[in-house]
PDB file of N, CA, C, O and CB in Angstrom:
ATOM      1  N   MET A   1      84.772 101.478 100.634  1.00  0.00           N
ATOM      2  CA  MET A   1      84.656 100.033 100.711  1.00  0.00           C
ATOM      3  C   MET A   1      85.933  99.471 101.303  1.00  0.00           C
ATOM      4  O   MET A   1      87.034  99.826 100.882  1.00  0.00           O
ATOM      5  CB  MET A   1      84.372  99.419  99.321  1.00  0.00           C
ATOM      6  N   LYS A   2      85.782  98.598 102.277  1.00  0.00           N
ATOM      7  CA  LYS A   2      86.966  97.970 102.853  1.00  0.00           C
ATOM      8  C   LYS A   2      87.270  96.672 102.127  1.00  0.00           C
ATOM      9  O   LYS A   2      86.372  95.985 101.640  1.00  0.00           O
ATOM     10  CB  LYS A   2      86.772  97.713 104.356  1.00  0.00           C
ATOM     11  N   SER A   3      88.538  96.354 102.068  1.00  0.00           N
ATOM     12  CA  SER A   3      88.953  95.129 101.412  1.00  0.00           C
ATOM     13  C   SER A   3      88.885  93.980 102.408  1.00  0.00           C
ATOM     14  O   SER A   3      88.862  94.203 103.618  1.00  0.00           O
ATOM     15  CB  SER A   3      90.374  95.269 100.827  1.00  0.00           C
ATOM     16  N   LEU A   4      88.854  92.761 101.905  1.00  0.00           N
ATOM     17  CA  LEU A   4      88.850  91.603 102.782  1.00  0.00           C
ATOM     18  C   LEU A   4      89.682  90.497 102.151  1.00  0.00           C
ATOM     19  O   LEU A   4      89.879  90.480 100.935  1.00  0.00           O
ATOM     20  CB  LEU A   4      87.407  91.119 103.059  1.00  0.00           C
ATOM     21  N   PRO A   5      90.167  89.580 102.968  1.00  0.00           N
ATOM     22  CA  PRO A   5      90.983  88.471 102.442  1.00  0.00           C
ATOM     23  C   PRO A   5      90.160  87.517 101.582  1.00  0.00           C
ATOM     24  O   PRO A   5      88.934  87.478 101.677  1.00  0.00           O
ATOM     25  CB  PRO A   5      91.627  87.695 103.592  1.00  0.00           C
ATOM     26  N   GLY A   6      90.841  86.764 100.757  1.00  0.00           N
ATOM     27  CA  GLY A   6      90.185  85.794  99.900  1.00  0.00           C
ATOM     28  C   GLY A   6      89.411  84.743 100.680  1.00  0.00           C
ATOM     29  O   GLY A   6      88.365  84.281 100.226  1.00  0.00           O
ATOM     30  N   LYS A   7      89.915  84.359 101.852  1.00  0.00           N
ATOM     31  CA  LYS A   7      89.211  83.375 102.684  1.00  0.00           C
ATOM     32  C   LYS A   7      87.813  83.857 103.031  1.00  0.00           C
ATOM     33  O   LYS A   7      86.844  83.101 102.954  1.00  0.00           O
ATOM     34  CB  LYS A   7      90.001  83.090 103.968  1.00  0.00           C
ATOM     35  N   ASP A   8      87.718  85.141 103.420  1.00  0.00           N
ATOM     36  CA  ASP A   8      86.424  85.697 103.811  1.00  0.00           C
ATOM     37  C   ASP A   8      85.487  85.803 102.615  1.00  0.00           C
ATOM     38  O   ASP A   8      84.289  85.548 102.739  1.00  0.00           O
ATOM     39  CB  ASP A   8      86.607  87.071 104.455  1.00  0.00           C
ATOM     40  N   LEU A   9      86.025  86.177 101.459  1.00  0.00           N
ATOM     41  CA  LEU A   9      85.194  86.244 100.256  1.00  0.00           C
ATOM     42  C   LEU A   9      84.695  84.849  99.875  1.00  0.00           C
ATOM     43  O   LEU A   9      83.551  84.695  99.447  1.00  0.00           O
ATOM     44  CB  LEU A   9      85.985  86.872  99.082  1.00  0.00           C
ATOM     45  N   ALA A  10      85.534  83.851 100.028  1.00  0.00           N
ATOM     46  CA  ALA A  10      85.128  82.477  99.724  1.00  0.00           C
ATOM     47  C   ALA A  10      83.971  82.054 100.632  1.00  0.00           C
ATOM     48  O   ALA A  10      83.013  81.436 100.167  1.00  0.00           O
ATOM     49  CB  ALA A  10      86.325  81.505  99.887  1.00  0.00           C
ATOM     50  N   ARG A  11      84.053  82.381 101.910  1.00  0.00           N
ATOM     51  CA  ARG A  11      82.959  82.050 102.840  1.00  0.00           C
ATOM     52  C   ARG A  11      81.677  82.775 102.439  1.00  0.00           C
ATOM     53  O   ARG A  11      80.584  82.213 102.514  1.00  0.00           O
ATOM     54  CB  ARG A  11      83.346  82.420 104.294  1.00  0.00           C
ATOM     55  N   LEU A  12      81.824  84.028 102.014  1.00  0.00           N
ATOM     56  CA  LEU A  12      80.663  84.832 101.624  1.00  0.00           C
ATOM     57  C   LEU A  12      79.964  84.237 100.408  1.00  0.00           C
ATOM     58  O   LEU A  12      78.740  84.103 100.405  1.00  0.00           O
ATOM     59  CB  LEU A  12      81.085  86.275 101.330  1.00  0.00           C
ATOM     60  N   VAL A  13      80.724  83.877  99.376  1.00  0.00           N
ATOM     61  CA  VAL A  13      80.081  83.327  98.172  1.00  0.00           C
ATOM     62  C   VAL A  13      79.490  81.946  98.450  1.00  0.00           C
ATOM     63  O   VAL A  13      78.466  81.587  97.869  1.00  0.00           O
ATOM     64  CB  VAL A  13      81.093  83.242  97.008  1.00  0.00           C
ATOM     65  N   GLU A  14      80.120  81.168  99.330  1.00  0.00           N
ATOM     66  CA  GLU A  14      79.560  79.867  99.693  1.00  0.00           C
ATOM     67  C   GLU A  14      78.216  80.033 100.389  1.00  0.00           C
ATOM     68  O   GLU A  14      77.308  79.225 100.193  1.00  0.00           O
ATOM     69  CB  GLU A  14      80.533  79.096 100.597  1.00  0.00           C
ATOM     70  N   SER A  15      78.086  81.085 101.207  1.00  0.00           N
ATOM     71  CA  SER A  15      76.821  81.315 101.910  1.00  0.00           C
ATOM     72  C   SER A  15      75.724  81.781 100.953  1.00  0.00           C
ATOM     73  O   SER A  15      74.546  81.767 101.313  1.00  0.00           O
ATOM     74  CB  SER A  15      77.015  82.349 103.023  1.00  0.00           C
ATOM     75  N   HIS A  16      76.097  82.196  99.734  1.00  0.00           N
ATOM     76  CA  HIS A  16      75.118  82.624  98.738  1.00  0.00           C
ATOM     77  C   HIS A  16      74.928  81.569  97.640  1.00  0.00           C
ATOM     78  O   HIS A  16      74.472  81.894  96.544  1.00  0.00           O
ATOM     79  CB  HIS A  16      75.550  83.953  98.116  1.00  0.00           C
ATOM     80  N   GLY A  17      75.270  80.327  97.926  1.00  0.00           N
ATOM     81  CA  GLY A  17      74.947  79.221  97.026  1.00  0.00           C
ATOM     82  C   GLY A  17      76.032  78.783  96.071  1.00  0.00           C
ATOM     83  O   GLY A  17      75.814  77.853  95.296  1.00  0.00           O
ATOM     84  N   TRP A  18      77.201  79.416  96.093  1.00  0.00           N
ATOM     85  CA  TRP A  18      78.298  78.999  95.215  1.00  0.00           C
ATOM     86  C   TRP A  18      78.977  77.780  95.805  1.00  0.00           C
ATOM     87  O   TRP A  18      79.090  77.657  97.025  1.00  0.00           O
ATOM     88  CB  TRP A  18      79.321  80.147  95.012  1.00  0.00           C
ATOM     89  N   GLN A  19      79.433  76.871  94.943  1.00  0.00           N
ATOM     90  CA  GLN A  19      80.077  75.639  95.390  1.00  0.00           C
ATOM     91  C   GLN A  19      81.512  75.590  94.885  1.00  0.00           C
ATOM     92  O   GLN A  19      81.809  76.003  93.764  1.00  0.00           O
ATOM     93  CB  GLN A  19      79.291  74.404  94.905  1.00  0.00           C
ATOM     94  N   LEU A  20      82.386  75.082  95.727  1.00  0.00           N
ATOM     95  CA  LEU A  20      83.789  74.911  95.354  1.00  0.00           C
ATOM     96  C   LEU A  20      83.891  73.781  94.342  1.00  0.00           C
ATOM     97  O   LEU A  20      83.519  72.644  94.628  1.00  0.00           O
ATOM     98  CB  LEU A  20      84.675  74.621  96.602  1.00  0.00           C
ATOM     99  N   LEU A  21      84.403  74.105  93.150  1.00  0.00           N
ATOM    100  CA  LEU A  21      84.542  73.104  92.094  1.00  0.00           C
ATOM    101  C   LEU A  21      85.915  72.451  92.112  1.00  0.00           C
ATOM    102  O   LEU A  21      86.040  71.232  91.992  1.00  0.00           O
ATOM    103  CB  LEU A  21      84.290  73.735  90.737  1.00  0.00           C
ATOM    104  N   ARG A  22      86.938  73.274  92.263  1.00  0.00           N
ATOM    105  CA  ARG A  22      88.311  72.739  92.280  1.00  0.00           C
ATOM    106  C   ARG A  22      89.236  73.782  92.879  1.00  0.00           C
ATOM    107  O   ARG A  22      88.897  74.957  93.015  1.00  0.00           O
ATOM    108  CB  ARG A  22      88.788  72.341  90.842  1.00  0.00           C
ATOM    109  N   ILE A  23      90.424  73.297  93.232  1.00  0.00           N
ATOM    110  CA  ILE A  23      91.480  74.171  93.734  1.00  0.00           C
ATOM    111  C   ILE A  23      92.671  73.993  92.808  1.00  0.00           C
ATOM    112  O   ILE A  23      93.138  72.874  92.592  1.00  0.00           O
ATOM    113  CB  ILE A  23      91.855  73.845  95.235  1.00  0.00           C
ATOM    114  N   HIS A  24      93.155  75.088  92.268  1.00  0.00           N
ATOM    115  CA  HIS A  24      94.314  75.055  91.381  1.00  0.00           C
ATOM    116  C   HIS A  24      95.367  75.974  91.991  1.00  0.00           C
ATOM    117  O   HIS A  24      95.307  77.194  91.839  1.00  0.00           O
ATOM    118  CB  HIS A  24      93.940  75.496  89.905  1.00  0.00           C
ATOM    119  N   GLY A  25      96.325  75.374  92.680  1.00  0.00           N
ATOM    120  CA  GLY A  25      97.326  76.177  93.378  1.00  0.00           C
ATOM    121  C   GLY A  25      96.682  76.915  94.533  1.00  0.00           C
ATOM    122  O   GLY A  25      96.075  76.300  95.409  1.00  0.00           O
ATOM    123  N   SER A  26      96.812  78.238  94.537  1.00  0.00           N
ATOM    124  CA  SER A  26      96.233  79.031  95.617  1.00  0.00           C
ATOM    125  C   SER A  26      94.907  79.658  95.208  1.00  0.00           C
ATOM    126  O   SER A  26      94.392  80.523  95.916  1.00  0.00           O
ATOM    127  CB  SER A  26      97.205  80.116  96.051  1.00  0.00           C
ATOM    128  N   HIS A  27      94.343  79.235  94.074  1.00  0.00           N
ATOM    129  CA  HIS A  27      93.087  79.787  93.602  1.00  0.00           C
ATOM    130  C   HIS A  27      91.965  78.759  93.761  1.00  0.00           C
ATOM    131  O   HIS A  27      92.074  77.621  93.307  1.00  0.00           O
ATOM    132  CB  HIS A  27      93.213  80.232  92.134  1.00  0.00           C
ATOM    133  N   HIS A  28      90.896  79.186  94.410  1.00  0.00           N
ATOM    134  CA  HIS A  28      89.728  78.345  94.583  1.00  0.00           C
ATOM    135  C   HIS A  28      88.710  78.753  93.527  1.00  0.00           C
ATOM    136  O   HIS A  28      88.367  79.929  93.411  1.00  0.00           O
ATOM    137  CB  HIS A  28      89.139  78.468  96.029  1.00  0.00           C
ATOM    138  N   VAL A  29      88.227  77.779  92.756  1.00  0.00           N
ATOM    139  CA  VAL A  29      87.310  78.053  91.660  1.00  0.00           C
ATOM    140  C   VAL A  29      85.910  77.627  92.088  1.00  0.00           C
ATOM    141  O   VAL A  29      85.677  76.482  92.474  1.00  0.00           O
ATOM    142  CB  VAL A  29      87.748  77.315  90.355  1.00  0.00           C
ATOM    143  N   TYR A  30      84.979  78.589  92.008  1.00  0.00           N
ATOM    144  CA  TYR A  30      83.602  78.367  92.442  1.00  0.00           C
ATOM    145  C   TYR A  30      82.661  78.442  91.256  1.00  0.00           C
ATOM    146  O   TYR A  30      82.904  79.174  90.296  1.00  0.00           O
ATOM    147  CB  TYR A  30      83.194  79.390  93.513  1.00  0.00           C
ATOM    148  N   GLY A  31      81.576  77.670  91.336  1.00  0.00           N
ATOM    149  CA  GLY A  31      80.533  77.686  90.325  1.00  0.00           C
ATOM    150  C   GLY A  31      79.179  77.608  90.998  1.00  0.00           C
ATOM    151  O   GLY A  31      79.063  77.245  92.168  1.00  0.00           O
ATOM    152  N   LYS A  32      78.158  77.958  90.231  1.00  0.00           N
ATOM    153  CA  LYS A  32      76.795  77.934  90.767  1.00  0.00           C
ATOM    154  C   LYS A  32      75.886  77.401  89.669  1.00  0.00           C
ATOM    155  O   LYS A  32      75.991  77.818  88.516  1.00  0.00           O
ATOM    156  CB  LYS A  32      76.330  79.363  91.255  1.00  0.00           C
ATOM    157  N   SER A  33      75.007  76.493  90.019  1.00  0.00           N
ATOM    158  CA  SER A  33      74.107  75.940  89.013  1.00  0.00           C
ATOM    159  C   SER A  33      73.191  77.050  88.499  1.00  0.00           C
ATOM    160  O   SER A  33      72.703  77.881  89.265  1.00  0.00           O
ATOM    161  CB  SER A  33      73.274  74.758  89.598  1.00  0.00           C
ATOM    162  N   GLY A  34      72.973  77.042  87.185  1.00  0.00           N
ATOM    163  CA  GLY A  34      72.161  78.079  86.568  1.00  0.00           C
ATOM    164  C   GLY A  34      72.938  79.335  86.230  1.00  0.00           C
ATOM    165  O   GLY A  34      72.365  80.293  85.710  1.00  0.00           O
ATOM    166  N   ASN A  35      74.237  79.351  86.517  1.00  0.00           N
ATOM    167  CA  ASN A  35      75.086  80.512  86.248  1.00  0.00           C
ATOM    168  C   ASN A  35      76.331  80.014  85.519  1.00  0.00           C
ATOM    169  O   ASN A  35      77.013  79.112  86.006  1.00  0.00           O
ATOM    170  CB  ASN A  35      75.465  81.274  87.578  1.00  0.00           C
ATOM    171  N   ILE A  36      76.633  80.590  84.363  1.00  0.00           N
ATOM    172  CA  ILE A  36      77.780  80.116  83.591  1.00  0.00           C
ATOM    173  C   ILE A  36      79.100  80.689  84.091  1.00  0.00           C
ATOM    174  O   ILE A  36      80.166  80.231  83.680  1.00  0.00           O
ATOM    175  CB  ILE A  36      77.598  80.465  82.135  1.00  0.00           C
ATOM    176  N   ALA A  37      79.043  81.673  84.963  1.00  0.00           N
ATOM    177  CA  ALA A  37      80.260  82.317  85.458  1.00  0.00           C
ATOM    178  C   ALA A  37      81.016  81.388  86.408  1.00  0.00           C
ATOM    179  O   ALA A  37      80.421  80.568  87.106  1.00  0.00           O
ATOM    180  CB  ALA A  37      79.918  83.640  86.167  1.00  0.00           C
ATOM    181  N   ARG A  38      82.321  81.536  86.415  1.00  0.00           N
ATOM    182  CA  ARG A  38      83.189  80.839  87.360  1.00  0.00           C
ATOM    183  C   ARG A  38      83.966  81.906  88.123  1.00  0.00           C
ATOM    184  O   ARG A  38      84.472  82.859  87.532  1.00  0.00           O
ATOM    185  CB  ARG A  38      84.159  79.824  86.628  1.00  0.00           C
ATOM    186  N   LEU A  39      84.053  81.742  89.419  1.00  0.00           N
ATOM    187  CA  LEU A  39      84.812  82.672  90.244  1.00  0.00           C
ATOM    188  C   LEU A  39      86.125  82.023  90.628  1.00  0.00           C
ATOM    189  O   LEU A  39      86.139  80.921  91.177  1.00  0.00           O
ATOM    190  CB  LEU A  39      84.012  83.090  91.505  1.00  0.00           C
ATOM    191  N   SER A  40      87.220  82.693  90.346  1.00  0.00           N
ATOM    192  CA  SER A  40      88.541  82.217  90.737  1.00  0.00           C
ATOM    193  C   SER A  40      89.040  83.149  91.825  1.00  0.00           C
ATOM    194  O   SER A  40      89.487  84.262  91.546  1.00  0.00           O
ATOM    195  CB  SER A  40      89.534  82.167  89.516  1.00  0.00           C
ATOM    196  N   ILE A  41      88.961  82.689  93.066  1.00  0.00           N
ATOM    197  CA  ILE A  41      89.295  83.525  94.218  1.00  0.00           C
ATOM    198  C   ILE A  41      90.690  83.148  94.716  1.00  0.00           C
ATOM    199  O   ILE A  41      90.916  82.005  95.112  1.00  0.00           O
ATOM    200  CB  ILE A  41      88.236  83.364  95.355  1.00  0.00           C
ATOM    201  N   PRO A  42      91.629  84.101  94.702  1.00  0.00           N
ATOM    202  CA  PRO A  42      92.968  83.814  95.226  1.00  0.00           C
ATOM    203  C   PRO A  42      92.948  83.775  96.754  1.00  0.00           C
ATOM    204  O   PRO A  42      92.438  84.690  97.401  1.00  0.00           O
ATOM    205  CB  PRO A  42      93.984  84.870  94.733  1.00  0.00           C
ATOM    206  N   ILE A  43      93.499  82.723  97.311  1.00  0.00           N
ATOM    207  CA  ILE A  43      93.580  82.564  98.763  1.00  0.00           C
ATOM    208  C   ILE A  43      95.061  82.629  99.133  1.00  0.00           C
ATOM    209  O   ILE A  43      95.794  81.652  98.973  1.00  0.00           O
ATOM    210  CB  ILE A  43      92.914  81.202  99.249  1.00  0.00           C
ATOM    211  N   HIS A  44      95.486  83.771  99.620  1.00  0.00           N
ATOM    212  CA  HIS A  44      96.882  83.963 100.008  1.00  0.00           C
ATOM    213  C   HIS A  44      96.939  84.356 101.479  1.00  0.00           C
ATOM    214  O   HIS A  44      97.279  85.492 101.812  1.00  0.00           O
ATOM    215  CB  HIS A  44      97.568  85.042  99.120  1.00  0.00           C
ATOM    216  N   GLY A  45      96.608  83.422 102.350  1.00  0.00           N
ATOM    217  CA  GLY A  45      96.619  83.705 103.776  1.00  0.00           C
ATOM    218  C   GLY A  45      95.597  84.774 104.107  1.00  0.00           C
ATOM    219  O   GLY A  45      94.459  84.722 103.641  1.00  0.00           O
ATOM    220  N   ASN A  46      96.005  85.745 104.914  1.00  0.00           N
ATOM    221  CA  ASN A  46      95.107  86.837 105.289  1.00  0.00           C
ATOM    222  C   ASN A  46      95.407  88.107 104.518  1.00  0.00           C
ATOM    223  O   ASN A  46      95.019  89.193 104.950  1.00  0.00           O
ATOM    224  CB  ASN A  46      95.202  87.108 106.773  1.00  0.00           C
ATOM    225  N   THR A  47      96.092  87.998 103.382  1.00  0.00           N
ATOM    226  CA  THR A  47      96.383  89.161 102.555  1.00  0.00           C
ATOM    227  C   THR A  47      95.085  89.658 101.925  1.00  0.00           C
ATOM    228  O   THR A  47      94.398  88.890 101.252  1.00  0.00           O
ATOM    229  CB  THR A  47      97.437  88.822 101.462  1.00  0.00           C
ATOM    230  N   PRO A  48      94.740  90.926 102.130  1.00  0.00           N
ATOM    231  CA  PRO A  48      93.491  91.428 101.551  1.00  0.00           C
ATOM    232  C   PRO A  48      93.562  91.511 100.033  1.00  0.00           C
ATOM    233  O   PRO A  48      94.617  91.780  99.459  1.00  0.00           O
ATOM    234  CB  PRO A  48      93.159  92.796 102.124  1.00  0.00           C
ATOM    235  N   LEU A  49      92.426  91.277  99.399  1.00  0.00           N
ATOM    236  CA  LEU A  49      92.329  91.396  97.952  1.00  0.00           C
ATOM    237  C   LEU A  49      92.362  92.867  97.558  1.00  0.00           C
ATOM    238  O   LEU A  49      91.905  93.722  98.315  1.00  0.00           O
ATOM    239  CB  LEU A  49      91.043  90.717  97.428  1.00  0.00           C
ATOM    240  N   LYS A  50      92.889  93.161  96.398  1.00  0.00           N
ATOM    241  CA  LYS A  50      92.878  94.533  95.912  1.00  0.00           C
ATOM    242  C   LYS A  50      91.440  94.905  95.560  1.00  0.00           C
ATOM    243  O   LYS A  50      90.644  94.054  95.162  1.00  0.00           O
ATOM    244  CB  LYS A  50      93.826  94.707  94.679  1.00  0.00           C
ATOM    245  N   LEU A  51      91.123  96.181  95.712  1.00  0.00           N
ATOM    246  CA  LEU A  51      89.733  96.622  95.572  1.00  0.00           C
ATOM    247  C   LEU A  51      89.155  96.346  94.189  1.00  0.00           C
ATOM    248  O   LEU A  51      87.988  95.967  94.082  1.00  0.00           O
ATOM    249  CB  LEU A  51      89.635  98.095  95.869  1.00  0.00           C
ATOM    250  N   GLY A  52      89.934  96.524  93.133  1.00  0.00           N
ATOM    251  CA  GLY A  52      89.430  96.278  91.783  1.00  0.00           C
ATOM    252  C   GLY A  52      89.033  94.824  91.593  1.00  0.00           C
ATOM    253  O   GLY A  52      87.980  94.534  91.025  1.00  0.00           O
ATOM    254  N   LEU A  53      89.861  93.918  92.062  1.00  0.00           N
ATOM    255  CA  LEU A  53      89.568  92.485  91.960  1.00  0.00           C
ATOM    256  C   LEU A  53      88.354  92.131  92.809  1.00  0.00           C
ATOM    257  O   LEU A  53      87.489  91.372  92.372  1.00  0.00           O
ATOM    258  CB  LEU A  53      90.788  91.647  92.397  1.00  0.00           C
ATOM    259  N   LEU A  54      88.289  92.672  94.008  1.00  0.00           N
ATOM    260  CA  LEU A  54      87.164  92.396  94.899  1.00  0.00           C
ATOM    261  C   LEU A  54      85.851  92.853  94.268  1.00  0.00           C
ATOM    262  O   LEU A  54      84.866  92.116  94.288  1.00  0.00           O
ATOM    263  CB  LEU A  54      87.371  93.088  96.256  1.00  0.00           C
ATOM    264  N   LYS A  55      85.831  94.058  93.711  1.00  0.00           N
ATOM    265  CA  LYS A  55      84.617  94.566  93.076  1.00  0.00           C
ATOM    266  C   LYS A  55      84.224  93.712  91.871  1.00  0.00           C
ATOM    267  O   LYS A  55      83.041  93.454  91.649  1.00  0.00           O
ATOM    268  CB  LYS A  55      84.812  96.024  92.647  1.00  0.00           C
ATOM    269  N   HIS A  56      85.209  93.278  91.102  1.00  0.00           N
ATOM    270  CA  HIS A  56      84.938  92.435  89.932  1.00  0.00           C
ATOM    271  C   HIS A  56      84.338  91.091  90.357  1.00  0.00           C
ATOM    272  O   HIS A  56      83.362  90.632  89.762  1.00  0.00           O
ATOM    273  CB  HIS A  56      86.234  92.206  89.121  1.00  0.00           C
ATOM    274  N   LEU A  57      84.913  90.467  91.373  1.00  0.00           N
ATOM    275  CA  LEU A  57      84.407  89.175  91.831  1.00  0.00           C
ATOM    276  C   LEU A  57      82.998  89.309  92.406  1.00  0.00           C
ATOM    277  O   LEU A  57      82.150  88.445  92.183  1.00  0.00           O
ATOM    278  CB  LEU A  57      85.350  88.575  92.879  1.00  0.00           C
ATOM    279  N   LEU A  58      82.748  90.392  93.146  1.00  0.00           N
ATOM    280  CA  LEU A  58      81.408  90.607  93.692  1.00  0.00           C
ATOM    281  C   LEU A  58      80.390  90.786  92.570  1.00  0.00           C
ATOM    282  O   LEU A  58      79.282  90.255  92.648  1.00  0.00           O
ATOM    283  CB  LEU A  58      81.395  91.833  94.621  1.00  0.00           C
ATOM    284  N   LYS A  59      80.757  91.529  91.527  1.00  0.00           N
ATOM    285  CA  LYS A  59      79.861  91.752  90.402  1.00  0.00           C
ATOM    286  C   LYS A  59      79.562  90.434  89.690  1.00  0.00           C
ATOM    287  O   LYS A  59      78.414  90.161  89.338  1.00  0.00           O
ATOM    288  CB  LYS A  59      80.470  92.768  89.419  1.00  0.00           C
ATOM    289  N   MET A  60      80.593  89.618  89.479  1.00  0.00           N
ATOM    290  CA  MET A  60      80.391  88.324  88.825  1.00  0.00           C
ATOM    291  C   MET A  60      79.505  87.402  89.658  1.00  0.00           C
ATOM    292  O   MET A  60      78.732  86.616  89.111  1.00  0.00           O
ATOM    293  CB  MET A  60      81.735  87.652  88.562  1.00  0.00           C
ATOM    294  N   ALA A  61      79.621  87.501  90.984  1.00  0.00           N
ATOM    295  CA  ALA A  61      78.845  86.645  91.874  1.00  0.00           C
ATOM    296  C   ALA A  61      77.423  87.162  92.070  1.00  0.00           C
ATOM    297  O   ALA A  61      76.587  86.475  92.657  1.00  0.00           O
ATOM    298  CB  ALA A  61      79.538  86.529  93.217  1.00  0.00           C
ATOM    299  N   GLY A  62      77.148  88.368  91.581  1.00  0.00           N
ATOM    300  CA  GLY A  62      75.814  88.940  91.757  1.00  0.00           C
ATOM    301  C   GLY A  62      75.595  89.483  93.152  1.00  0.00           C
ATOM    302  O   GLY A  62      74.461  89.546  93.626  1.00  0.00           O
ATOM    303  N   LEU A  63      76.672  89.874  93.814  1.00  0.00           N
ATOM    304  CA  LEU A  63      76.589  90.415  95.164  1.00  0.00           C
ATOM    305  C   LEU A  63      76.859  91.915  95.141  1.00  0.00           C
ATOM    306  O   LEU A  63      77.354  92.458  94.153  1.00  0.00           O
ATOM    307  CB  LEU A  63      77.583  89.700  96.101  1.00  0.00           C
ATOM    308  N   GLU A  64      76.528  92.565  96.239  1.00  0.00           N
ATOM    309  CA  GLU A  64      76.743  94.016  96.354  1.00  0.00           C
ATOM    310  C   GLU A  64      77.703  94.283  97.505  1.00  0.00           C
ATOM    311  O   GLU A  64      77.999  93.402  98.312  1.00  0.00           O
ATOM    312  CB  GLU A  64      75.389  94.776  96.575  1.00  0.00           C
ATOM    313  N   GLU A  65      78.182  95.525  97.558  1.00  0.00           N
ATOM    314  CA  GLU A  65      79.081  95.923  98.642  1.00  0.00           C
ATOM    315  C   GLU A  65      78.430  95.757  99.996  1.00  0.00           C
ATOM    316  O   GLU A  65      79.108  95.451 100.977  1.00  0.00           O
ATOM    317  CB  GLU A  65      79.524  97.359  98.461  1.00  0.00           C
ATOM    318  N   ALA A  66      77.115  95.956 100.064  1.00  0.00           N
ATOM    319  CA  ALA A  66      76.391  95.832 101.326  1.00  0.00           C
ATOM    320  C   ALA A  66      76.405  94.397 101.853  1.00  0.00           C
ATOM    321  O   ALA A  66      76.249  94.186 103.055  1.00  0.00           O
ATOM    322  CB  ALA A  66      74.956  96.304 101.152  1.00  0.00           C
ATOM    323  N   ASP A  67      76.588  93.416 100.981  1.00  0.00           N
ATOM    324  CA  ASP A  67      76.622  92.016 101.409  1.00  0.00           C
ATOM    325  C   ASP A  67      77.871  91.683 102.215  1.00  0.00           C
ATOM    326  O   ASP A  67      77.897  90.693 102.946  1.00  0.00           O
ATOM    327  CB  ASP A  67      76.541  91.105 100.204  1.00  0.00           C
ATOM    328  N   ILE A  68      78.907  92.510 102.084  1.00  0.00           N
ATOM    329  CA  ILE A  68      80.151  92.256 102.812  1.00  0.00           C
ATOM    330  C   ILE A  68      79.951  92.461 104.311  1.00  0.00           C
ATOM    331  O   ILE A  68      80.508  91.725 105.126  1.00  0.00           O
ATOM    332  CB  ILE A  68      81.274  93.174 102.296  1.00  0.00           C
ATOM    333  N   LEU A  69      79.169  93.443 104.660  1.00  0.00           N
ATOM    334  CA  LEU A  69      78.972  93.784 106.078  1.00  0.00           C
ATOM    335  C   LEU A  69      78.228  92.766 106.784  1.00  0.00           C
ATOM    336  O   LEU A  69      77.979  92.903 107.982  1.00  0.00           O
ATOM    337  CB  LEU A  69      78.280  95.062 106.236  1.00  0.00           C
TER     338      LEU A  69
END
């Protein structure tokens, strides 16, 4: 699995119905109606997210590795 920057992950979750609720510092917090989970995606320029964090955020968002491609 390749890693990707927080900006790209934010675009991906937005395309799957997640909405930006607020920005706290460099973290963008997303929510989705009907889902109690909140995604806090760190946006640090083009620095790629670490794989463990990326996998955790994808799992919380209900997405799979195949959705990245």
